[in-house]
N, C-alpha and C positions, 0 to 999 in steps of 0.2 A: 134202637138197634140192639140186638141180642149180643151178649158177651159170651165168650167161650174160653175155657181153660183146658190146657192139655199138659199131661205129664207122661214121661216115658220111663219104662223099666226094661232094660235089655236083659233077655233071658235065654236066648239061644241064637245058635248059628243055623240129518240132516239138510225146520226150514230157516236156515239163516239167510238173511237177505241184506246185503250191504251195497251201498252206492258210494263210489269215489268220484270226486269232481276235481277237474283240473282245467285251467284256462290257458289257451294259446291262440293268439290271433282272434280273440273274442269267440272262440269255440269251446263249448263245454262237452266233454265226453263222459257219459254216464255208463259205468260198467255194472252190469247186474250179475252178482255172484249167486250161483245156485249150489248150495251145499245141503244135500239131503242125507239123513242118517240111516235111511233104509232104501231098499230097492224101490224105485219110483219111476213113473212115466215122466217124460219131459213135458214142460208146460206147453199148452196148445199154441201160445203166441210165439214160441221160438221157431225160427226157420230151420236151424240145424238141431236135430234131436239125438239124444243118447237112447238107443233102443234097449240095451241090455243092463240097465241099472247103474247106480252111482256108488255102489260098494262092492268090491271084489276081494274076497277073503280066501286065503290058501293055507293049508297045513303043509309045513315045509320041514326039511331036514338039512343039517349042515352039508354044504357042498352041492346041494340040489339045484337044478335049473328048472324054473317054472315058466310057463307061457300063458298068456291071456290075450284078450282082445276087447276093444271098445267098438261097438257097432254104432256107426253114425248114419244119419239119413238127412238129406237136404229136402225138406218139405216145401221149400219156396219155389218161386217161378224163375229165379235168376241164379247164376253161379255164385257160390259162397266160398271164400277162402277161410280155411280153418287152421289155427295154430295149436300145436301140442307141446307142452312143456311141463317141467316138474316144480312142485312146491312142497313145503311141509305144513302140516296142521299142528298148531300149538294151542293148547288149552290149559286152563288152570282151575283152581277151586273157586275163583271169583266169577266164573261163568263167562270168561273171555275166550273167544275163538279168533285166531289169527292165521292168515295164510302168509307164511314167511318164506324166505329163501331156502332152497334145498340144502339138506345136511345141517339144519339148525339145531335139531334136538338129538340126543344120543341114541334114540331108537328109530332114526330115519333110515329108510331103505333107498334113498335117492341114488346113492352110489351103486346099488345093486340093480337099478331099474333102467332099462333102455327101451326105446320104441323104434319101429321100423321107419317112421317118418316124423319130421318136425312140423310139416305143414302139408296141406292138401287142398286143392280146389275141387269142390263138389259141384257137379252139374245138377240142374233141377231134377228132383226125385231120385237122385243117385244115392245108393247105399254103399258104404265103404267100411272096412274093418281095419282099425289101427291095431297093429300087433305089438305086444310088449313082452319083454323077458325079465324075469327076476333071477339073478344069479346070486344064490346064497353063499357067502364065504365058507370055507372049510375052517370053522372056528368052534371048538367044543364048548367055549364059554357062552355062546349064543343061546338064549333061553327066553321064552315069552313072546310077546307080540311086538312086531316092528311094522312101521307104516310110513307112507308118503302119499302125496296127491299127484295125480296126472290131471293137468288143466287142459281143457278143450275150449278154445275161444274162437268165436266167430269174428272174422275181420270185417264183416259187412254190417253197417249200422242196422239195428233192429227197427229204429224209427228216427225221424228227424223232425224237429219242431222249432219254432221261433218263440222266444220268451223275452219281451222287452228289448228287442234288438240283438239278443244273443242266440246263436244257433246251438241247439242241444241235440245230441245224437246218443242213442242207446245201443249197447252191444250186450251179447249174452256170453257168459263164461261159466262152464261147469267144472266142478271139483270132484273127480272120481277118487274115492279112497281105495288104495291098494294096501292090503294088510297081509302079512305073513306071520303065522303062528308057528313057533319052533319049540318042539318039546311039549311037555304037559305039566300043568300045575294043578295038583289035585283039588285044592280049594283056595283060589285066590282070595286073600283076606280083604273083605270089604267091611265098611263100618258106617253106621248112621252118624254123620257129623252134626246135623242140626235138624230138629223137627219143630215146626211152629205152625200155628193156625191163624189165618186171616178171616175176617168176617165182613165181606163187602156189602152184605145186605142181611135182612132179618131171616131170610130163608136159605141163604147160601153161605157155606164156609168152605175155604180152600186150604187143604193141608199141604204145606211145603216141606219136602223131605230132601235134604242134601245127603248124598251117599258118596263115600270116597273109596277108591280102589287102591289099596296099598300093595297090590301084587304086581307081577310082571306081565300078566296076560290080560288082554281085552276081554271084558265080559259084557253081556247084554241083558241086564236085569229089567224086570217089570215089578211093580208094586201091587200087592193085594192087601186090602184092609177089610177085616171082618169086624162088625160092630155087634156087641152083645148088650142086652138090657140087664137090669138088676137081678133077674131070675136066671141069667145065664143063657137066655134064648137069643139066637142070632137073628137080628132084625134087618141088617143090611150088609151088602158086600160091594166094595168099590175096587176098581182095577185101573191101572194106567197102561199106556202103550209101552212097548219095549224101547229102551234107549241104549246107545253105546256108552261104555265107561272105559276109557283108556287107562293104562297103568299110571299110577301116581297123579290122577286127576279126580275131579268131582263132577257130579251132575245133580241138578236139582229137579225133582219131580214136583208137579203141581197136580193135586188130586181134588177136584171139586166134590164136596160132600153135600148132596142135594136133599132137601126135604127132611132134614134131621129135626126131631122134636126136642123140646127142652128136657133137661134131666142129666143124670150122671150115667156114663156108659163105660164099658170095658172095650178096648180095641186090641186086635192082634194084627200088627203090621208086618208083612213078610216081603222081603226082596227075593224074588225067584230068578236065578240066573242060570237055569238049565240043569247043571249038575248038582247044585247045592242050593240050600235055602238059608237065609239069614233073617232074623226077626227080632221084634221087640214088642212088649205089651204097652198099651197106652191107657191112661186114665183120662177120659174126656168128660168135661162138664160144660153143658150149654145152659146159660142162665137167661 
């Protein structure tokens, strides 16, 4: 197996899938959480679908009232009771994501957020709009990104099966991220926390890059890596998908570097988050 070495020189500026199990009267309820970090269609096996995406972002001002909607559709053949409630999303630099009680973190908008219904029975093929309101307080100290989750849970089991005498049923629950950006932050300070390379095979290396957002505003970076040979000629370019990076949190990107030959190379790694670029030079040696 080939070895590789990487050094960095800084020079310039959700599918999460969890299952919880509990037992009561020999019944196990499996809840499937769907947390997608980008707009996405609902999975085809879900009976109740979210039609208009799982991330809703707004530009807000102090004292402003904002309105939005979650478009639901029951694609099944039977009525389905849907529950709507609030949660907070907690994440840290260790890569942990938790759905916790509302008003848990200091940038929660759970107290600002109200919906027109808490539950609704959807008839087969029925479409329904859950309306919500964000009432931003009149507080001049508010600045940056604030967010909470609106949970949409189907009360009808997705499937039921028997396993060794235990009845197992599955339900679907969606987490819709509702984000309010207040004011502007010219250049939210982000930094490369850790860069390392793994070599799972002779022909594949995976670059792991942890980025931290020390600002107050959510950013959506993607990574670009240009590889240069000893003559300064660019031989490859790699790119990652965009990911959300909340204030005071980290995210780790994984960038597969395919078909890289042996030798010493220069790399320019850039985090592009729309308004600004942040980058570092890399010395890469593949032995």
